[in-house]
C-alpha positions as CSV (number, residue, x, y, z in Angstrom):
1,X,23.8,2.7,8.1
2,X,24.7,3.1,4.5
3,X,25.1,-0.6,4.2
4,X,21.4,-1.0,5.1
5,X,20.1,0.9,2.0
6,X,19.8,-2.2,-0.2
7,X,18.1,-4.1,2.6
8,X,15.6,-1.3,3.1
9,X,14.9,-1.1,-0.6
10,X,14.2,-4.8,-0.7
11,X,11.9,-4.6,2.3
12,X,9.9,-1.9,0.7
13,X,9.5,-4.0,-2.4
14,X,8.4,-7.0,-0.4
15,X,6.0,-5.0,1.9
16,X,4.5,-3.3,-1.2
17,X,3.9,-6.7,-2.8
18,X,2.2,-8.1,0.3
19,X,0.0,-5.0,0.6
20,X,-1.0,-5.4,-3.1
21,X,-1.8,-9.1,-2.5
22,X,-3.8,-8.1,0.6
23,X,-5.9,-5.7,-1.5
24,X,-7.4,-8.6,-3.4
25,X,-9.4,-9.4,-0.2
26,X,-11.6,-6.5,-1.2
27,X,-12.6,-8.4,-4.2
28,X,-14.7,-10.6,-1.8
29,X,-16.8,-7.5,-1.0
30,X,-17.3,-6.8,-4.6
31,X,-18.3,-10.4,-5.3
32,X,-20.7,-10.3,-2.3
33,X,-22.2,-7.1,-3.6
34,X,-22.7,-8.7,-7.0
35,X,-24.3,-11.8,-5.4
36,X,-26.6,-9.7,-3.3
37,X,-27.7,-7.7,-6.4
38,X,-28.3,-10.9,-8.5
39,X,-31.6,-12.3,-9.4
40,X,-30.6,-15.7,-7.8
41,X,-31.4,-14.4,-4.3
42,X,-34.7,-13.0,-5.3
43,X,-35.7,-16.3,-7.0
44,X,-34.5,-18.6,-4.1
45,X,-35.7,-16.7,-1.1
46,X,-38.7,-14.8,-2.5
47,X,-37.6,-11.8,-0.4
48,X,-34.7,-10.1,-2.2
49,X,-32.3,-7.9,-0.3
50,X,-32.8,-4.1,-0.8
51,X,-31.1,-2.9,-4.0
52,X,-28.8,-0.5,-2.3
53,X,-27.1,-3.2,-0.2
54,X,-25.4,-4.8,-3.2
55,X,-24.4,-1.5,-4.6
56,X,-23.0,-0.5,-1.1
57,X,-20.9,-3.6,-0.9
58,X,-19.6,-3.2,-4.4
59,X,-18.7,0.5,-3.9
60,X,-17.0,-0.2,-0.6
61,X,-15.1,-3.1,-2.1
62,X,-13.9,-1.0,-5.1
63,X,-12.8,1.9,-2.9
64,X,-10.9,-0.3,-0.5
65,X,-9.3,-2.2,-3.4
66,X,-8.1,1.0,-5.2
67,X,-6.8,2.5,-2.0
68,X,-4.9,-0.6,-0.9
69,X,-3.4,-1.2,-4.3
70,X,-2.3,2.4,-4.6
71,X,-0.7,2.1,-1.2
72,X,1.1,-1.1,-2.2
73,X,2.4,0.6,-5.4
74,X,3.6,3.6,-3.4
75,X,5.7,1.2,-1.2
76,X,7.1,-0.4,-4.3
77,X,7.9,3.0,-5.7
78,X,9.5,3.9,-2.4
79,X,11.7,0.8,-2.7
80,X,12.8,1.9,-6.2
81,X,13.5,5.5,-4.9
82,X,15.6,4.2,-2.1
83,X,17.7,2.0,-4.4
84,X,18.3,5.1,-6.7
85,X,18.8,7.5,-3.7
86,X,16.0,9.7,-4.8
87,X,12.9,11.3,-3.1
88,X,14.1,11.0,0.5
89,X,11.2,13.1,1.7
90,X,8.6,11.1,-0.2
91,X,10.0,7.9,1.2
92,X,9.8,9.3,4.7
93,X,6.2,10.3,4.2
94,X,5.4,6.8,3.0
95,X,7.3,5.4,6.0
96,X,5.2,7.6,8.4
97,X,2.0,6.1,6.9
98,X,3.5,2.6,7.1
99,X,3.8,3.2,10.9
100,X,0.0,3.1,11.1
101,X,0.0,-0.6,10.1
102,X,1.1,-2.6,13.1
103,X,3.3,-4.6,13.4
104,X,5.0,-5.0,10.0
105,X,4.4,-1.5,8.8
106,X,5.5,0.0,12.1
107,X,8.8,-2.0,12.0
108,X,9.4,-1.0,8.4
109,X,8.6,2.6,9.0
110,X,10.9,2.8,12.1
111,X,13.7,1.1,10.2
112,X,13.2,3.5,7.3
113,X,13.5,6.5,9.6
114,X,16.6,5.1,11.3
115,X,18.4,4.5,8.0
116,X,17.3,7.6,6.2
117,X,18.0,9.8,9.3
118,X,21.7,8.8,9.3
119,X,24.1,11.6,8.4
120,X,26.1,9.5,5.9
121,X,22.9,8.5,4.1
122,X,21.7,12.1,4.0
123,X,25.0,13.1,2.3
124,X,24.6,10.2,-0.1
125,X,21.1,11.5,-1.1
126,X,22.4,15.1,-1.4
127,X,25.3,14.0,-3.7
128,X,22.8,13.2,-6.5
129,X,20.7,15.7,-8.4
130,X,17.3,16.0,-6.7
131,X,13.9,15.8,-8.3
132,X,10.8,13.7,-8.4
133,X,12.2,11.7,-11.3
134,X,11.7,8.0,-11.6
């Protein structure tokens, strides 16, 4: 299993990049909220949307954007930690949360558990000084 470490690191980088790109979908909600809050709708329809609707869409969009981007960056950091043989526990926690995203996250999470659970890989991680250092 030790030979799969570089592949696992690469897959975490790629998955993190895809998650970050997917986070930009939340910008649609932000744009929709801005559009609903604009004066254009009030002028064209004569019956503007309630003011809280635009703010609700914007808030929802920003929260989703921040959470998804953070999640993508955590996967990228996990790929870096795997390549440096650091933070095995943090990588396993990230893998556990990846399992909630079916099918790609589940496959990556299970592959991460299989590789990091191997005794040879555990010894490889223990050979280096531990810490939460980048």
